[in-house]
N, C-alpha and C positions, 0 to 999 in steps of 0.2 A: 182437722181444725173444727171444733164445735163451738158455736155461738161466740166466735171471736168478734168483738165490737169494732176494733180499730182496723181500718183498711191499711194503715201503715204496717201494722203487725202482720197482716196477711201477705203484703208484698215482701216484707223482710223474711218471712218464713219460706216463701217461694224461692227467693234468692239463695238462702242458706240451704234449702233442700237440693237445689241444683248443684251447689258446691259440694255437698255431702254425698251426692249420688243417689238420692231418693228416687224410686221408680214411679211413684204416683202420689198425688195428694187428693184427699177427699175433704170437701167443704160441706159442713152440715149446719142445720139450724139457720140462724140469720147471718152467718158468716158472709161477708161480701165477696163476690166473685170477680175475677179479672174481666175486663170488657171483652165482648165478642170481637173477633177480627173484623177490621174495616167498619167499625161502628162510627157513625157520623157524629153523634152527640155523645160526649163522655160526661158522666156524672163526676161529682167531687170524689167519690169513693174510687171510681175508675182511675182518675188521675193520681190519687194517693197510692194505689196498688202499683201502677206503672212506675211512679217515681221511686219507690223503694225496691221493687222487684228488678228493675233495670233490664227487662226483657226475659227474665226467667219465667214469667207467667206465660210466655209463648213457647217455652221449651219443655217444661215439666208437664206431663199429662195430669189432668185433674178432672174430677167429677163433682157435681153438686147434688146433694141429697138433703131433702128437708128433714127427714127423720133419721137420727143416728141409730136408734134401736133397730130399725129395719135394715140399715146398712150393715150393722154388726151381724144380724142373722144371715144376710147374703154372704158376708165374708166368712162366716163359720161353716157355710155349706156351699163352697165354690163348686161349680159344675166341672166335674172331671179333675179337679185339683185337690191339693192337700189343704187341710184346715189352716186358717190364718191365725196365728197367735195374737191375741188382742192384749195390748199393754197400755195402761193409762199412765201419764206423767202427772203426778198429783202429790202434794204434801199431805201425808196420811199416816196415822199411827202404825198401820200394818204394812206400809210401803217398804220395798226393798231398796237399799242404796243403789243407785244406778251403776256405780262402779263395781258392785258385787253381783249385778244381774248377769246371768248367763243367757245371752241372746239365743232365741230359737226362731229361725226363719222358716217359712215366710211369716212376717209379722206386720201389724198395723199399730202405730203409736197414736194414742188419742191425746190431743191438747185441748184443754177446756178454756172457758171464759176467763177473761183477765181478772175478774173480781171473784166470781163464784166457783171457778175451777170446773172440774168434771162432775156432773150430777151424780148423786149417790146411787140412783137406780142404774146408771151406766157402769159405775165402778163395780157393782155386783155382777155384771156380765163380762168383766175382764178376766183374763187368765192371770194377769199379774199387774200390780201397781208399783211403779218405780218413782223415786224422788231424788232430787238433787240436794245433797247436804248443804245446809245454810250455817255459816259460821258467825254471821253478824247478828244484829238486832232485828232486822227485817226477816219476815218469815217466807218471802217468796221473791221470785225474779219476774221481770217482764216476760210475757209468754213467748215473744220471739227470741229473746235471749235464752230462756230455758229450752226452747225447741232446738236452738243451735247446739247447746251443750249436749242435749239428749241425742240428737242425730249423730254427732261426731263420736260420742261415747258408744252408741249402739253399733254404728256402721264402721267404726274404727277409722 
């Protein structure tokens, strides 16, 4: 999740990720993080994440990274492991319909900002860009809804 503004979206993605069987979430940029365990004072964002995640934020492993480019470099050169396939979920002319995408594991799915999407410089670093076909007049879905569709489509 890169530069996700809404803590509600973050919580919803945690909950959906748990249901879909996602192994780990990475939060990058200014994406709000779940509260630390036993935190005495909770911010409004903490409460929003907890409200929508319903405990999934305590189950799904996650990491916070300020810089998405540095995280992608780390994922591309895992110590002793195989390269991680980097896939962006983005409405893009060159994107592959997610229903036609042949999943290659291990993989990381990048979700971008609610308004701006995934930055162009990050798209250039991806192995694949996938999109969800839109049949109505609107060009995009809420990021947490799109994430849910993508997770279930990719993970089966």
